[in-house]
LOMARTOR-151158 format. One record per residue: z, x, y of N, C-alpha, C in turn; residue in one letter. Coordinates in Angstrom, 1 decimal. Layout:
// residues N
R  Z  X  Y  Z  X  Y  Z  X  Y  A
...
// end
This chain:
// residues 185
R  92.7  80.4  119.5  92.6  80.0  120.8  92.1  81.2  121.7  M
R  91.2  80.9  122.6  90.6  82.0  123.4  91.6  82.5  124.4  S
R  91.5  83.9  124.6  92.3  84.5  125.6  91.7  84.4  127.0  N
R  90.5  83.9  127.1  89.8  83.9  128.4  90.5  82.8  129.3  K
R  90.6  83.2  130.6  91.2  82.2  131.5  90.0  81.5  132.2  K
R  90.4  80.4  132.8  89.4  79.5  133.4  88.5  80.3  134.4  K
R  89.1  81.2  135.1  88.4  81.9  136.2  87.3  82.8  135.6  K
R  87.4  83.2  134.3  86.4  84.0  133.7  85.0  83.2  133.5  D
R  85.1  81.9  133.5  83.9  81.1  133.4  83.3  80.7  134.8  Y
R  84.0  81.1  135.8  83.6  80.7  137.2  82.5  81.7  137.6  A
R  81.7  81.3  138.6  80.7  82.2  139.1  81.2  83.6  139.5  P
R  80.4  84.6  139.3  80.9  86.0  139.6  81.0  86.3  141.1  H
R  80.2  85.5  141.9  80.3  85.7  143.4  80.3  84.3  144.0  I
R  80.7  84.2  145.2  80.7  82.9  145.9  79.2  82.5  146.2  S
R  78.9  81.2  146.3  77.6  80.8  146.6  77.1  81.2  147.9  P
R  77.9  81.4  148.9  77.4  81.9  150.3  77.1  83.4  150.2  D
R  77.6  84.1  149.2  77.2  85.6  149.1  76.0  85.7  148.2  Q
R  75.6  84.7  147.5  74.6  84.8  146.4  73.2  84.9  147.0  A
R  72.4  85.6  146.2  70.9  85.7  146.5  70.3  84.5  145.7  T
R  69.0  84.3  145.8  68.4  83.3  145.0  68.3  83.7  143.6  S
R  68.2  82.7  142.7  68.1  82.9  141.3  66.9  83.8  141.0  C
R  67.1  84.7  140.1  66.0  85.7  139.8  65.1  85.2  138.7  Q
R  65.3  83.9  138.3  64.3  83.3  137.3  63.1  82.9  138.1  A
R  61.9  83.1  137.5  60.6  82.8  138.2  60.6  81.3  138.7  P
R  60.3  81.1  139.9  60.1  79.8  140.5  61.4  79.0  140.8  G
R  62.5  79.6  140.7  63.8  79.0  141.0  64.3  79.4  142.4  C
R  64.8  78.4  143.1  65.3  78.7  144.5  66.8  78.4  144.6  H
R  67.4  78.1  143.5  68.9  77.9  143.5  69.6  79.2  143.8  E
R  70.9  79.1  144.0  71.7  80.3  144.3  72.1  81.0  142.9  A
R  71.8  82.3  142.9  72.1  83.0  141.7  73.5  83.6  141.7  G
R  74.4  82.9  141.1  75.8  83.3  141.2  76.4  83.8  139.8  V
R  75.6  83.8  138.8  76.0  84.2  137.4  75.2  85.5  137.1  Y
R  75.9  86.5  136.5  75.2  87.7  136.2  74.9  87.7  134.7  K
R  73.7  88.2  134.3  73.2  88.3  133.0  72.7  89.6  132.8  A
R  73.0  90.3  131.7  72.5  91.7  131.4  71.0  91.6  131.2  P
R  70.3  92.6  131.7  68.8  92.6  131.6  68.4  93.0  130.2  K
R  69.1  93.9  129.5  68.8  94.3  128.1  70.0  94.8  127.4  S
R  70.0  94.9  126.1  71.1  95.3  125.4  71.3  96.8  125.5  R
R  70.3  97.6  125.9  70.4  99.0  126.1  71.1  99.4  127.4  N
R  71.1  98.5  128.4  71.8  98.7  129.6  72.6  97.5  130.0  N
R  73.8  97.3  129.5  74.5  96.1  129.7  75.1  96.0  131.1  L
R  75.0  97.1  131.9  75.6  97.1  133.2  74.6  96.9  134.3  H
R  73.4  96.6  133.9  72.3  96.2  134.9  72.0  94.7  134.7  D
R  72.3  94.0  135.8  72.3  92.5  135.8  71.1  91.9  136.5  Y
R  70.9  90.7  136.1  70.0  89.7  136.9  71.0  88.6  137.3  R
R  70.7  88.1  138.5  71.6  87.0  139.0  70.8  85.7  138.8  W
R  71.5  84.7  138.1  70.9  83.5  137.7  71.7  82.3  138.2  L
R  71.1  81.2  138.3  71.8  79.9  138.6  72.4  79.4  137.3  C
R  73.1  78.3  137.4  73.8  77.7  136.3  72.9  77.3  135.2  L
R  71.8  76.6  135.6  70.8  76.2  134.6  70.2  77.3  133.8  E
R  69.8  78.4  134.5  69.1  79.5  133.9  70.1  80.4  133.1  H
R  71.3  80.5  133.6  72.3  81.3  132.8  72.6  80.6  131.5  I
R  72.6  79.2  131.4  72.7  78.5  130.2  71.6  78.8  129.2  R
R  70.4  78.8  129.8  69.2  79.1  128.9  69.3  80.5  128.4  E
R  69.6  81.4  129.3  69.8  82.8  128.9  70.8  83.0  127.8  H
R  71.9  82.4  127.9  73.0  82.5  126.9  72.6  81.9  125.5  N
R  71.8  80.8  125.6  71.3  80.2  124.3  70.3  81.1  123.6  Q
R  69.5  81.8  124.4  68.4  82.7  123.8  68.9  84.1  123.5  Q
R  69.9  84.5  124.2  70.4  85.9  124.0  70.8  86.2  122.6  W
R  70.2  87.2  122.0  70.6  87.7  120.7  70.7  89.2  120.8  D
R  71.9  89.7  120.9  72.1  91.2  121.0  71.5  91.9  119.9  F
R  71.6  91.3  118.7  71.2  92.1  117.5  69.7  91.7  117.1  F
R  68.9  91.2  117.9  67.5  90.9  117.6  66.8  92.2  117.3  A
R  66.1  92.2  116.2  65.4  93.4  115.8  66.2  94.4  115.0  G
R  67.5  94.2  114.8  68.4  95.1  114.0  68.3  94.7  112.6  F
R  68.4  95.7  111.7  68.5  95.4  110.3  69.9  95.2  109.9  G
R  70.2  94.8  108.6  71.5  94.6  108.2  72.4  95.8  108.2  R
R  71.8  97.0  107.8  72.6  98.2  107.9  73.0  98.6  109.3  E
R  72.0  98.4  110.3  72.3  98.7  111.7  73.4  97.8  112.2  Q
R  73.4  96.5  111.8  74.5  95.6  112.3  75.8  96.0  111.8  I
R  75.9  96.4  110.5  77.1  96.8  109.8  77.6  98.1  110.4  E
R  76.7  99.0  110.7  77.1  100.3  111.4  77.6  100.0  112.8  A
R  77.0  99.1  113.5  77.5  98.7  114.8  78.9  98.2  114.7  F
R  79.2  97.3  113.8  80.5  96.7  113.6  81.5  97.8  113.3  I
R  81.2  98.7  112.3  82.1  99.7  112.0  82.4  100.6  113.2  R
R  81.4  100.9  114.0  81.5  101.8  115.1  82.3  101.1  116.3  D
R  82.2  99.8  116.3  82.9  99.0  117.3  84.4  99.1  117.2  A
R  84.9  99.4  116.0  86.4  99.5  115.8  87.0  100.6  116.7  V
R  86.2  101.7  117.0  86.7  102.8  117.8  86.0  102.7  119.2  Y
R  85.5  101.6  119.6  84.9  101.5  120.9  83.7  102.3  121.1  G
R  82.9  102.5  120.0  81.7  103.3  120.1  81.9  104.7  120.6  H
R  83.1  105.3  120.4  83.4  106.6  120.8  83.4  107.5  119.5  R
R  83.1  108.8  119.7  83.2  109.7  118.5  84.6  109.9  118.1  P
R  84.8  110.0  116.8  86.1  110.2  116.2  86.1  111.5  115.4  T
R  87.2  112.1  115.2  87.3  113.3  114.4  88.3  113.1  113.3  W
R  88.0  113.9  112.2  88.9  113.8  111.0  90.3  114.4  111.4  N
R  91.3  113.6  111.2  92.6  114.0  111.6  93.2  115.1  110.7  R
R  92.7  115.0  109.5  93.3  116.0  108.5  92.3  117.1  108.3  E
R  92.1  117.9  109.4  91.2  119.0  109.3  91.7  120.1  108.4  N
R  91.0  120.3  107.3  91.4  121.2  106.3  91.7  122.6  106.7  R
R  90.9  123.1  107.6  91.1  124.5  108.1  92.5  124.6  108.8  M
R  92.8  123.7  109.7  94.0  123.7  110.4  95.2  123.6  109.5  R
R  95.1  122.7  108.5  96.2  122.5  107.5  96.4  123.8  106.8  R
R  95.3  124.4  106.3  95.5  125.7  105.6  96.1  126.8  106.4  Q
R  95.7  126.9  107.7  96.3  127.9  108.6  97.8  127.5  108.8  Q
R  98.1  126.3  108.9  99.5  125.9  109.1  100.4  126.3  107.9  F
R  99.8  126.0  106.7  100.6  126.3  105.5  100.7  127.8  105.4  E
R  99.7  128.6  105.7  99.8  130.1  105.7  100.9  130.6  106.6  E
R  100.9  129.9  107.8  102.0  130.3  108.8  103.4  130.0  108.3  L
R  103.5  128.8  107.6  104.8  128.4  107.1  105.2  129.4  106.0  Q
R  104.3  129.8  105.1  104.6  130.7  104.1  105.0  132.1  104.6  D
R  104.3  132.6  105.7  104.7  133.9  106.3  106.0  133.8  106.9  A
R  106.3  132.7  107.6  107.7  132.5  108.2  108.8  132.5  107.1  L
R  108.5  131.8  106.0  109.5  131.7  104.9  109.8  133.1  104.4  Y
R  108.7  133.9  104.2  108.8  135.3  103.6  109.6  136.1  104.6  E
R  109.3  136.0  105.9  110.0  136.8  106.9  111.5  136.4  106.9  F
R  111.8  135.1  106.9  113.2  134.7  107.0  114.0  134.9  105.7  L
R  113.4  135.0  104.6  114.0  135.2  103.3  113.8  136.6  102.7  H
R  113.7  137.6  103.6  113.6  139.0  103.2  112.5  139.3  102.2  A
R  111.3  138.9  102.4  110.2  139.2  101.6  110.0  138.5  100.3  G
R  110.9  137.5  100.0  110.7  136.7  98.8  109.5  135.8  99.0  T
R  108.8  135.5  98.0  107.6  134.6  98.1  108.0  133.2  98.4  K
R  107.2  132.5  99.2  107.4  131.1  99.5  107.2  130.3  98.2  A
R  108.0  129.3  98.0  107.8  128.5  96.8  106.5  127.7  96.8  P
R  105.9  127.5  95.6  104.6  126.8  95.5  104.8  125.4  96.0  K
R  103.8  125.0  96.8  103.9  123.6  97.4  103.5  122.6  96.3  R
R  104.2  121.5  96.4  103.9  120.4  95.5  103.4  119.2  96.3  T
R  102.4  118.5  95.8  101.8  117.4  96.6  102.9  116.3  96.8  P
R  102.8  115.6  97.9  103.8  114.5  98.2  103.7  113.4  97.1  P
R  104.9  112.9  96.7  105.0  111.9  95.7  105.1  110.5  96.3  L
R  104.7  109.5  95.6  104.8  108.1  96.0  106.3  107.7  95.9  S
R  106.6  106.7  96.6  108.0  106.2  96.6  108.4  105.8  95.2  A
R  107.5  105.3  94.4  107.8  104.9  93.0  108.2  106.1  92.2  K
R  107.4  107.2  92.3  107.7  108.4  91.6  109.0  109.0  92.0  L
R  109.3  109.0  93.3  110.5  109.6  93.8  111.7  108.8  93.3  R
R  111.6  107.5  93.2  112.7  106.6  92.7  112.9  106.9  91.2  K
R  111.8  107.1  90.5  111.8  107.5  89.1  112.6  108.8  88.9  A
R  112.3  109.8  89.7  113.0  111.0  89.6  114.5  110.9  89.8  L
R  114.9  110.0  90.8  116.3  109.8  91.1  116.9  109.1  89.9  V
R  116.2  108.1  89.3  116.7  107.3  88.2  117.0  108.2  87.0  T
R  116.1  109.1  86.7  116.3  110.0  85.6  117.1  111.3  85.9  L
R  117.4  111.4  87.2  118.2  112.6  87.7  117.5  113.9  87.2  D
R  116.3  114.0  87.6  115.5  115.2  87.2  114.7  115.7  88.4  I
R  114.5  117.0  88.5  113.8  117.6  89.6  112.3  117.7  89.3  D
R  111.5  117.7  90.4  110.1  117.8  90.3  109.7  119.1  90.8  Y
R  108.8  119.8  90.2  108.0  119.4  89.1  108.7  119.7  87.8  P
R  108.4  118.9  86.8  109.0  119.1  85.5  108.0  119.0  84.4  C
R  108.3  119.5  83.3  107.4  119.5  82.1  107.6  118.3  81.3  T
R  106.6  118.0  80.4  106.8  116.8  79.5  108.0  117.0  78.6  T
R  108.2  118.2  78.2  109.4  118.5  77.3  110.7  118.2  78.0  R
R  110.8  118.7  79.3  112.0  118.4  80.1  112.2  116.9  80.3  Q
R  111.2  116.2  80.6  111.2  114.8  80.8  111.7  114.1  79.6  L
R  111.1  114.4  78.4  111.5  113.7  77.2  112.9  114.0  76.8  K
R  113.4  115.3  77.0  114.8  115.6  76.7  115.7  114.8  77.6  A
R  115.4  114.7  78.9  116.3  113.9  79.8  116.3  112.4  79.4  K
R  115.1  111.9  79.0  115.0  110.5  78.6  115.8  110.2  77.4  Y
R  115.7  111.1  76.4  116.5  110.9  75.2  118.0  110.8  75.4  R
R  118.4  111.8  76.3  119.9  111.8  76.6  120.3  110.5  77.3  T
R  119.6  110.0  78.2  120.0  108.8  78.9  119.8  107.6  78.1  L
R  118.8  107.5  77.2  118.6  106.4  76.3  119.8  106.3  75.3  V
R  120.3  107.4  74.8  121.4  107.4  73.9  122.6  106.8  74.6  K
R  122.8  107.1  75.9  123.9  106.7  76.6  123.9  105.2  77.0  K
R  122.7  104.7  77.4  122.6  103.4  77.9  121.9  102.4  77.0  H
R  121.6  102.7  75.8  120.9  101.8  74.9  121.7  100.5  74.6  H
R  121.1  99.3  74.6  121.9  98.1  74.4  122.6  98.0  73.1  P
R  122.1  98.7  72.0  122.9  98.7  70.7  124.2  99.5  70.8  D
R  124.2  100.5  71.7  125.4  101.3  71.8  126.4  100.6  72.7  V
R  125.9  99.9  73.7  126.8  99.2  74.7  126.7  97.7  74.5  N
R  127.2  97.2  73.4  127.1  95.8  73.0  127.3  94.8  74.1  K
R  126.2  94.2  74.5  126.4  93.1  75.5  126.6  93.5  76.9  G
R  126.7  94.7  77.3  126.9  95.2  78.7  125.6  95.0  79.5  D
R  125.6  94.1  80.4  124.4  93.8  81.2  124.0  94.9  82.1  K
R  125.0  95.6  82.6  124.7  96.8  83.5  124.0  97.9  82.8  Q
R  124.5  98.2  81.6  123.8  99.2  80.8  122.4  98.8  80.3  S
R  122.3  97.5  80.0  120.9  97.0  79.7  120.0  97.1  80.8  E
R  120.4  96.8  82.0  119.6  96.9  83.2  119.2  98.4  83.5  E
R  120.2  99.3  83.3  120.0  100.7  83.5  119.0  101.2  82.5  K
R  119.1  100.7  81.3  118.2  101.1  80.2  116.7  100.8  80.6  F
R  116.5  99.6  81.1  115.2  99.1  81.6  114.7  100.0  82.7  K
R  115.5  100.3  83.6  115.1  101.2  84.7  114.7  102.6  84.2  Q
R  115.5  103.1  83.3  115.2  104.5  82.7  113.9  104.5  82.0  I
R  113.6  103.4  81.2  112.4  103.3  80.5  111.2  103.2  81.4  T
R  111.3  102.4  82.4  110.2  102.3  83.4  110.0  103.6  84.2  T
R  111.0  104.2  84.6  110.9  105.5  85.3  110.3  106.6  84.4  A
R  110.7  106.6  83.1  110.1  107.6  82.2  108.6  107.4  82.0  Y
R  108.2  106.2  81.8  106.8  105.9  81.6  105.9  106.2  82.9  H
R  106.5  106.0  84.1  105.8  106.3  85.3  105.6  107.8  85.5  A
R  106.7  108.5  85.2  106.6  110.0  85.4  105.7  110.6  84.3  L
R  105.8  110.1  83.1  105.0  110.6  82.0  103.5  110.4  82.3  L
R  103.2  109.2  82.8  101.8  109.0  83.2  101.3  109.9  84.3  E
R  102.2  110.1  85.3  101.9  111.0  86.4  101.7  112.5  85.9  H
R  102.5  112.9  85.0  102.4  114.3  84.5  101.1  114.4  83.7  I
R  100.7  113.4  82.9  99.5  113.5  82.1  98.3  113.5  83.0  K
R  98.3  112.8  84.1  97.1  112.7  85.1  97.1  113.9  86.0  N
R  98.2  114.6  86.1  98.2  115.7  87.1  97.5  116.9  86.5  A
// end
């Protein structure tokens, strides 16, 4: 449903304030405004009802545009055709991290700041909690922790215990997710 109100379709000025229609040969009151060109949308011609209808049927803002130009216009329209800047400016981030490292070294009596680890997805954080292991970890540490937990929660060891079986499934899923992440890192 359109958000336009009825008054938006009304003439832009009252008929007694109107000049004559700017269409050639027309003497009606020009109460509707129509842009003169797509390059200057704030420069108007005043037209009568009949001529504004003709204008609206013929008006094609994208006449003469290629497909790429139309798509670029649509993408640019998201930001109101205003320039945008990359929010994650690498230089500023690097300077901020250097400042954080210097502050850490100052507050901790000259000890080096710990190496930064990239942020983890929620799935990987949950896997770390499930396996009760710290990140970053090696493949060897991960496998050792996995073996320990599997021996404790394996369905053969806990005959018929549904909670242990569910925990075993969670451990296995978490192990495979972390193992895949370590291999890809």
